[in-house]
C-alpha positions as a Markdown table, in Angstrom:
| # | Residue | x | y | z |
|---|---|---|---|---|
| 1 | Unk | 72.3 | 77.5 | 87.1 |
| 2 | Unk | 68.9 | 79.3 | 88.4 |
| 3 | Unk | 67.1 | 80.5 | 85.5 |
| 4 | Unk | 65.1 | 84.6 | 85.9 |
| 5 | Unk | 61.4 | 83.9 | 84.6 |
| 6 | Unk | 60.0 | 87.6 | 86.1 |
| 7 | Unk | 61.6 | 90.8 | 87.3 |
| 8 | Unk | 60.9 | 94.0 | 87.2 |
| 9 | Unk | 63.5 | 97.5 | 87.3 |
| 10 | Unk | 62.5 | 100.8 | 89.2 |
| 11 | Unk | 65.0 | 103.6 | 89.2 |
| 12 | Unk | 65.1 | 105.7 | 92.7 |
| 13 | Unk | 67.2 | 108.4 | 92.0 |
| 14 | Unk | 69.6 | 109.8 | 93.4 |
| 15 | Unk | 67.6 | 112.5 | 95.9 |
| 16 | Unk | 67.7 | 111.4 | 99.6 |
| 17 | Unk | 69.9 | 108.4 | 98.8 |
| 18 | Unk | 71.1 | 108.6 | 102.3 |
| 19 | Unk | 67.3 | 107.3 | 103.4 |
| 20 | Unk | 66.9 | 104.7 | 101.1 |
| 21 | Unk | 66.8 | 101.5 | 103.2 |
| 22 | Unk | 67.1 | 98.3 | 100.8 |
| 23 | Unk | 63.9 | 96.6 | 98.5 |
| 24 | Unk | 61.2 | 94.3 | 99.5 |
| 25 | Unk | 60.9 | 90.7 | 98.7 |
| 26 | Unk | 57.7 | 90.8 | 99.4 |
| 27 | Unk | 57.0 | 90.2 | 95.1 |
| 28 | Unk | 59.7 | 87.6 | 94.4 |
| 29 | Unk | 62.3 | 85.6 | 95.7 |
| 30 | Unk | 65.6 | 87.3 | 95.0 |
| 31 | Unk | 66.6 | 91.5 | 95.1 |
| 32 | Unk | 69.8 | 92.6 | 93.6 |
| 33 | Unk | 70.2 | 96.9 | 94.2 |
| 34 | Unk | 72.4 | 98.6 | 91.7 |
| 35 | Unk | 74.3 | 101.7 | 92.3 |
| 36 | Unk | 75.4 | 104.5 | 89.4 |
| 37 | Unk | 76.0 | 107.8 | 88.2 |
| 38 | Unk | 73.6 | 106.8 | 85.4 |
| 39 | Unk | 70.5 | 104.3 | 85.1 |
| 40 | Unk | 72.8 | 102.4 | 82.5 |
| 41 | Unk | 75.6 | 102.2 | 85.5 |
| 42 | Unk | 73.1 | 101.5 | 88.2 |
| 43 | Unk | 71.8 | 98.2 | 85.3 |
| 44 | Unk | 75.2 | 97.1 | 85.0 |
| 45 | Unk | 75.6 | 96.4 | 88.8 |
| 46 | Unk | 73.2 | 95.0 | 89.1 |
| 47 | Unk | 73.9 | 92.6 | 86.4 |
| 48 | Unk | 76.9 | 91.6 | 87.7 |
| 49 | Unk | 75.7 | 90.5 | 91.0 |
| 50 | Unk | 73.2 | 88.3 | 89.2 |
| 51 | Unk | 76.4 | 86.4 | 87.7 |
| 52 | Unk | 78.1 | 86.0 | 90.6 |
| 53 | Unk | 75.2 | 84.7 | 92.3 |
| 54 | Unk | 74.3 | 81.7 | 89.5 |
| 55 | Unk | 71.7 | 83.4 | 87.5 |
| 56 | Unk | 71.1 | 82.3 | 83.6 |
């Protein structure tokens, strides 16, 4: 298992989401983007993606 030692949560909002091109990996080695009706749902989506990719 890989351990997460540094992370950041960014709320992009839903306005003009059709133009969202993803996140930059400049300061991180891995990036996940969650989607949801509200922020808690998006965070749950991120955590699920992280868990499926062998992170602790």
